[in-house]
C-alpha positions in Angstrom: -8.5 -6.1 -73.4 -7.1 -3.6 -75.9 -6.5 -0.1 -74.5 -7.1 2.8 -77.0 -3.6 4.0 -76.6 -2.3 0.9 -78.4 -3.9 2.1 -81.7 -1.5 3.1 -84.4 -0.9 6.9 -84.6 -3.6 7.8 -82.1 -2.9 11.2 -80.7 -2.5 11.7 -76.9 -5.2 14.4 -77.0 -7.7 11.8 -78.2 -6.8 9.1 -75.7 -7.1 11.7 -72.9 -10.5 12.7 -74.2 -11.6 9.1 -74.3 -10.4 8.6 -70.7 -12.3 11.7 -69.6 -15.5 10.1 -71.1 -14.7 6.9 -69.2 -13.5 4.9 -72.3 -10.3 3.1 -71.6 -10.4 -0.1 -73.6 -11.9 -1.0 -77.0 -14.9 -3.3 -77.5 -14.4 -6.2 -79.9 -15.8 -4.4 -82.9 -13.6 -1.4 -82.2 -10.4 -3.5 -81.7 -11.0 -5.3 -85.0 -12.4 -2.4 -87.1 -10.3 0.7 -86.2 -6.9 -0.6 -87.3 -8.3 -1.9 -90.6 -10.0 1.5 -91.2 -6.8 3.4 -90.5 -5.1 1.0 -92.9 -7.5 2.3 -95.6 -9.4 -1.0 -96.2 -13.0 -1.2 -97.2 -15.0 -3.1 -94.5 -18.1 -5.2 -94.1 -18.8 -5.3 -90.3 -21.5 -7.5 -88.9 -22.2 -6.4 -85.4 -25.3 -6.2 -83.2 -26.6 -3.0 -81.7 -24.9 -1.9 -78.5 -21.5 -3.3 -79.5 -19.7 0.1 -79.8 -19.9 0.3 -83.6 -20.4 4.1 -83.7 -16.9 4.8 -82.3 -15.5 1.8 -84.3 -16.0 4.0 -87.4 -16.2 7.4 -85.6 -12.7 7.4 -84.1 -10.9 6.9 -87.5 -13.1 9.5 -89.1 -12.2 12.0 -86.4 -8.5 11.1 -86.5 -8.3 11.5 -90.2 -10.4 14.7 -90.6 -8.4 17.6 -92.0 -9.6 20.8 -90.4 -7.6 23.0 -92.8 -10.2 22.1 -95.5 -13.8 23.4 -95.4 -15.2 20.7 -97.7 -16.8 17.5 -96.1 -14.4 14.5 -96.2 -16.5 11.9 -94.4 -20.1 10.9 -95.0 -22.2 8.7 -92.7 -25.5 7.5 -94.1 -28.1 6.3 -91.6 -31.7 5.0 -92.0 -33.4 7.3 -89.5 -33.0 10.8 -88.1 -32.8 9.4 -84.5 -29.8 7.4 -85.4 -28.2 10.3 -87.3 -28.7 12.5 -84.3 -27.2 10.0 -81.9 -24.2 9.3 -84.2 -23.6 13.0 -84.4 -23.9 13.5 -80.7 -21.4 10.6 -80.0 -18.9 11.9 -82.5 -19.2 15.5 -81.2 -18.6 14.3 -77.6 -15.2 12.9 -78.7 -14.4 15.5 -81.3 -13.3 18.2 -78.8 -9.8 16.8 -78.9 -9.3 18.4 -82.3 -10.1 22.2 -82.6 -12.4 23.6 -85.3 -13.7 20.1 -86.3 -17.3 20.6 -87.5 -19.9 17.8 -87.7 -23.3 18.4 -89.3 -26.4 16.2 -89.2 -28.7 16.3 -92.1 -32.2 14.9 -91.8 -35.9 15.9 -92.2 -37.8 17.9 -89.6 -35.3 20.7 -89.8 -35.7 23.4 -92.5 -33.5 22.8 -95.5 -32.5 26.4 -95.6 -31.1 26.3 -92.1 -29.0 23.2 -93.0 -27.9 24.8 -96.2 -26.6 27.9 -94.4 -24.7 25.7 -92.0 -23.2 23.7 -94.9 -22.2 27.0 -96.5 -19.9 27.7 -93.6 -18.0 24.5 -94.1 -18.0 21.0 -92.4 -15.7 18.0 -92.1 -18.0 15.1 -91.2 -21.6 14.8 -92.5 -24.2 12.4 -91.0 -27.5 12.2 -92.8 -30.5 10.2 -93.9 -30.8 9.3 -97.6 -33.9 11.5 -98.4 -32.5 14.6 -96.9 -29.0 14.1 -98.5 -30.7 13.8 -101.9 -32.8 16.9 -101.2 -29.5 18.9 -100.7 -27.9 17.4 -103.7 -30.9 18.3 -105.9 -30.7 21.9 -104.7 -26.9 21.9 -105.1 -26.5 22.9 -101.4 -24.3 19.9 -100.7 -20.8 19.3 -102.2 -19.5 15.7 -101.9 -16.6 16.2 -104.3 -14.0 15.9 -101.5 -15.4 12.8 -99.7 -12.8 10.2 -99.0 -14.7 8.0 -96.5 -18.3 6.7 -96.6 -20.0 4.8 -93.8 -23.3 2.9 -94.3 -24.6 2.6 -90.8 -27.3 -0.1 -90.2 -27.2 -0.9 -93.9 -29.6 -3.8 -93.4 -32.2 -1.4 -92.1 -31.7 1.0 -94.9 -32.2 -1.7 -97.5 -35.4 -2.9 -95.6 -36.7 0.6 -95.9 -36.1 0.6 -99.7 -33.1 3.0 -99.8 -30.9 0.9 -102.1 -31.3 3.2 -105.2 -31.0 6.3 -103.0 -27.7 5.1 -101.5 -26.3 4.4 -105.0 -27.4 7.9 -106.2 -25.7 9.6 -103.3 -22.5 7.7 -103.7 -22.4 8.6 -107.4 -21.9 12.2 -106.3 -18.7 11.3 -104.5 -15.2 10.7 -106.0 -14.6 7.2 -107.4 -11.7 6.7 -105.1 -12.9 6.5 -101.5 -13.1 4.1 -98.6 -16.5 2.5 -97.9 -17.4 1.0 -94.5 -20.6 -1.0 -94.3 -22.0 -1.8 -90.8 -24.9 -4.2 -90.5 -26.5 -6.3 -87.8 -27.3 -9.1 -90.4 -25.5 -10.3 -93.6 -28.4 -10.9 -96.0 -28.3 -11.4 -99.8 -29.3 -7.7 -100.1 -26.3 -6.7 -98.2 -24.1 -8.9 -100.4 -25.6 -7.2 -103.5 -24.9 -3.7 -102.1 -21.4 -4.7 -101.0 -20.5 -6.1 -104.4 -21.6 -2.9 -106.1 -20.0 -0.4 -103.8 -17.0 -1.9 -102.0 -13.6 -2.9 -103.3 -12.0 -6.1 -101.9 -13.6 -5.6 -98.5 -12.4 -7.2 -95.3 -15.2 -8.9 -93.5 -15.5 -8.6 -89.7 -18.1 -10.6 -87.8 -18.5 -9.9 -84.1 -20.3 -12.5 -82.1 -22.2 -10.8 -79.3 -23.7 -12.6 -76.3 -26.1 -10.0 -75.0 -29.2 -12.0 -75.9 -28.2 -15.1 -74.1 -26.3 -13.9 -71.2 -27.2 -10.3 -70.4 -30.9 -10.1 -71.4 -33.4 -12.4 -69.6 -36.1 -13.2 -72.1 -39.6 -14.3 -70.9 -43.0 -14.5 -72.6 -46.4 -14.6 -70.9 -49.5 -16.1 -72.5 -52.4 -13.8 -71.8 -55.8 -12.7 -73.1 -55.8 -9.7 -70.8 -52.7 -7.8 -71.9 -53.2 -4.6 -69.9 -53.9 -6.5 -66.7 -50.8 -8.5 -67.2 -48.8 -5.4 -68.0 -49.9 -3.9 -64.6 -48.9 -7.1 -62.8 -45.5 -7.1 -64.5 -44.9 -3.4 -63.6 -45.8 -4.1 -60.0 -43.8 -7.2 -59.7 -40.6 -6.1 -61.4 -40.8 -2.4 -60.4 -38.3 -1.3 -63.0 -36.7 2.2 -62.8 -37.1 2.6 -66.5 -39.4 0.7 -68.9 -39.7 0.8 -72.6 -43.0 -0.7 -74.0 -43.4 -1.5 -77.7 -46.7 -1.3 -79.6 -47.1 -1.7 -83.3 -49.0 1.4 -84.4 -49.2 5.0 -83.5 -52.8 4.6 -82.4 -51.9 1.6 -80.2 -49.1 3.6 -78.6 -51.3 6.6 -77.9 -54.1 4.5 -76.5 -51.8 2.5 -74.2 -50.0 5.6 -73.0 -53.4 7.2 -72.2 -54.4 4.2 -70.1 -51.1 4.3 -68.2 -51.4 8.1 -67.6 -54.9 7.7 -66.4 -53.5 5.4 -63.6 -50.8 8.1 -62.9 -47.8 6.4 -64.3 -45.0 8.7 -65.6 -45.1 8.0 -69.3 -44.0 9.5 -72.7 -44.7 8.4 -76.3 -42.4 8.0 -79.3 -43.7 7.4 -82.8 -43.1 8.6 -86.4 -45.9 11.2 -86.5 -44.1 13.4 -83.9 -41.9 16.2 -85.4 -38.2 16.2 -84.7 -38.3 18.4 -81.7 -41.0 16.4 -80.1 -39.1 13.1 -80.8 -35.9 14.5 -79.4 -37.5 15.9 -76.3 -39.3 12.5 -75.7 -36.0 10.7 -75.7 -34.4 13.3 -73.5 -37.2 13.1 -70.9 -37.0 9.3 -70.9 -33.2 9.2 -70.7 -33.0 11.7 -67.8 -35.6 10.0 -65.7 -38.3 12.7 -65.7 -40.5 10.1 -67.6 -39.9 6.6 -66.3 -41.7 4.7 -69.0 -41.9 5.2 -72.8 -44.4 3.6 -75.1 -43.1 3.5 -78.7 -43.4 2.1 -82.1 -40.5 0.5 -83.9 -39.1 4.0 -84.6 -37.3 3.4 -81.2 -36.1 -0.2 -81.9 -33.0 1.0 -83.7 -30.7 3.9 -83.0 -32.1 4.6 -79.5 -29.1 4.4 -77.2 -30.2 5.1 -73.7 -28.1 3.8 -70.8 -30.0 2.1 -67.9 -33.2 0.8 -69.6 -34.1 -1.9 -67.1 -36.9 -3.6 -69.0 -38.4 -3.9 -72.5 -42.0 -5.2 -72.9 -43.4 -6.2 -76.2 -47.0 -5.3 -75.6 -47.6 -6.0 -79.2 -45.4 -8.7 -80.8 -43.0 -7.6 -83.5 -43.5 -8.7 -87.1 -40.3 -10.7 -87.3 -37.3 -12.0 -85.3 -34.9 -9.3 -86.5 -37.2 -6.5 -85.2 -37.5 -8.5 -82.0 -33.8 -8.6 -81.6 -33.4 -4.9 -82.1 -36.3 -4.1 -79.7 -34.9 -6.1 -76.8 -31.4 -4.7 -77.6 -32.6 -1.4 -76.0 -32.0 -3.0 -72.6 -28.8 -4.8 -71.5 -26.6 -2.2 -73.1 -22.9 -1.8 -72.3 -22.1 -3.9 -69.2 -25.7 -3.8 -67.8 -28.1 -6.7 -67.5 -31.6 -6.4 -68.9 -35.1 -8.0 -68.9 -37.2 -8.5 -72.0 -40.8 -9.6 -71.8 -43.3 -10.4 -74.6 -47.1 -10.7 -74.2 -48.4 -13.5 -76.5 -51.8 -14.8 -77.1 -52.6 -18.4 -76.0 -52.8 -19.6 -79.6 -49.6 -20.6 -81.3 -48.7 -18.2 -84.1 -46.1 -19.5 -86.6 -44.7 -16.0 -87.0 -43.8 -15.8 -83.3 -42.6 -19.3 -82.6 -39.1 -17.9 -82.4 -40.0 -16.1 -79.2 -41.1 -19.4 -77.6 -37.8 -20.9 -78.8 -35.7 -18.2 -77.4 -37.5 -17.1 -74.2 -38.7 -18.8 -71.0 -42.4 -19.1 -70.4 -43.6 -17.1 -67.4 -46.7 -17.7 -65.3 -48.7 -14.6 -64.6 -50.6 -16.4 -61.8 -47.5 -16.3 -59.6 -46.7 -12.7 -60.2 -46.8 -11.0 -56.8 -46.4 -7.3 -57.4 -47.7 -4.3 -55.6 -51.2 -4.0 -57.0 -51.1 -0.2 -56.8 -47.4 0.4 -57.6 -46.9 3.5 -59.8 -44.0 4.4 -62.0 -43.8 8.0 -60.9 -40.8 10.3 -61.2 -39.3 12.8 -58.7 -37.8 14.7 -61.6 -38.9 17.4 -64.0 -37.3 18.5 -67.3 -36.7 22.2 -67.4 -36.1 23.6 -71.0 -34.0 26.7 -71.6 -34.4 28.8 -74.7 -30.7 28.9 -75.3 -28.1 26.2 -76.3 -24.8 25.5 -78.1 -25.4 28.2 -80.7 -25.2 30.7 -77.8 -21.9 29.2 -76.7 -23.7 27.8 -73.6 -22.0 24.9 -71.8 -23.2 22.5 -69.1 -20.8 24.1 -66.6 -22.4 27.5 -67.2 -25.8 26.1 -66.4 -24.6 24.1 -63.3 -22.8 27.1 -62.0 -25.9 29.4 -62.2 -28.1 26.7 -60.6 -25.8 25.9 -57.7 -23.9 29.1 -57.1 -26.4 31.8 -58.1 -29.7 30.2 -57.2 -28.4 27.9 -54.4 -29.7 24.6 -55.7 -28.0 21.5 -54.2 -26.0 19.5 -56.8 -28.0 16.4 -55.8 -31.1 18.1 -57.1 -29.6 18.6 -60.6 -29.7 15.6 -62.9 -28.7 15.1 -66.5 -28.1 18.2 -68.7 -28.5 17.9 -72.5 -27.6 20.7 -74.9 -28.9 21.1 -78.5 -28.1 23.9 -80.9 -31.0 26.1 -79.7 -32.1 24.6 -76.4 -30.9 23.2 -73.1 -32.6 20.5 -71.0 -32.0 20.1 -67.3 -33.4 17.3 -65.1 -34.4 18.9 -61.8 -35.7 17.4 -58.7 -39.3 18.6 -58.4 -38.4 20.3 -55.1 -36.1 22.6 -57.0 -38.1 23.3 -60.1 -40.3 26.2 -58.9 -37.3 27.9 -57.3 -35.3 27.8 -60.5 -38.2 29.0 -62.7 -38.8 31.9 -60.3 -35.2 32.9 -60.3 -35.0 32.9 -64.1 -38.2 34.9 -64.3 -36.8 37.4 -61.8 -33.7 38.1 -63.9 -31.0 35.6 -62.8 -28.7 35.3 -65.8 -26.8 32.4 -67.3 -23.5 33.5 -68.8 -24.5 37.1 -68.5 -27.7 36.5 -70.5 -31.4 36.4 -69.5 -32.8 33.0 -70.5 -36.4 31.8 -70.6 -37.1 28.5 -68.9 -40.2 26.3 -68.9 -41.1 22.8 -67.8 -41.8 20.2 -70.5 
């Protein structure tokens, strides 16, 4: 157990902020990485998802950010916009200990011009995907001349997606003297090649995690009637939240439609959704207004949602690494989780690893409620106002409870983005809040439009 206050030169304001967020002691990856980063070393860190790696590199970046300069000093490169968004959100949550610290996320799905305007006003930490970073560099809307720290987050995933050359191009726009931190779930020959090219005398940190063996119960069911087995599993396990993986967008859509037809509360997540749709899908799943999500592998990495009870591989993943990342969406932090895979009766050489890792289940002894439905008592109310309007969670909660008279028990998770706010409301309260907003009740002295997603 290593308390955060034992870190060298950590300010009291930061430890107080971490305590406020319920973070008192460091995870293994944080305890080993943070002192090395603060000492200025290049690092290669092998650590599984859910180990606390974001704050392992995020806390040093925040500590060392110089807010007197308006040029970016730290650059975090991520494989997907979902991960970029989540890293930015995690860092912003902690960053309030230091005034005027600006963090910008750069990824597709948001107009380049809007991001360029934001960059023009200055920033200290950038988090972006390779493609969008190169877009800004080509249009000269991004200045990396003052970068002192570079983080390659989920580097193995970026290499799998063919971003090697893009990463090198981006780093060529930064000063020769900088610190490079490479975080990866695996240590492949590709990673070694990248590390040899970009890192200087790196320290290697390997964190052994035990979530697969101890925290996640892995089972597979042989079946030729996958949807029937899926219904049996839902009725038997009755999870509060369920993440189901299918391999293609069309498979995701078809399966979600079948579940919706049976009145299950479900949302989809796949690569053809625009950024707002993807963000809102994650928000609705995380706040409980949709109790199940059907997703492609766009959700197998970078999706950090607390309290996912169960993951079901409706379609089997293409390799063991993807499988590991999929099931890692459950059993996060200190929670236990359940991972179930539906296999055909024939033995497929590509999926023998599942049989080696998981226990075989018998669908004939599943005794679930035949008509059990995963329905939600919550709605998500969206407000057309957010952080850009200086709106805070306390402003929203105050209006709902003091002005409109909603019981605090009927208000769930509140999420704020730059332009919108999302509130989980018990369905008994939804109409009342909508009518109050329509009749002119103000939030922070401003009329705000509200609608249910």
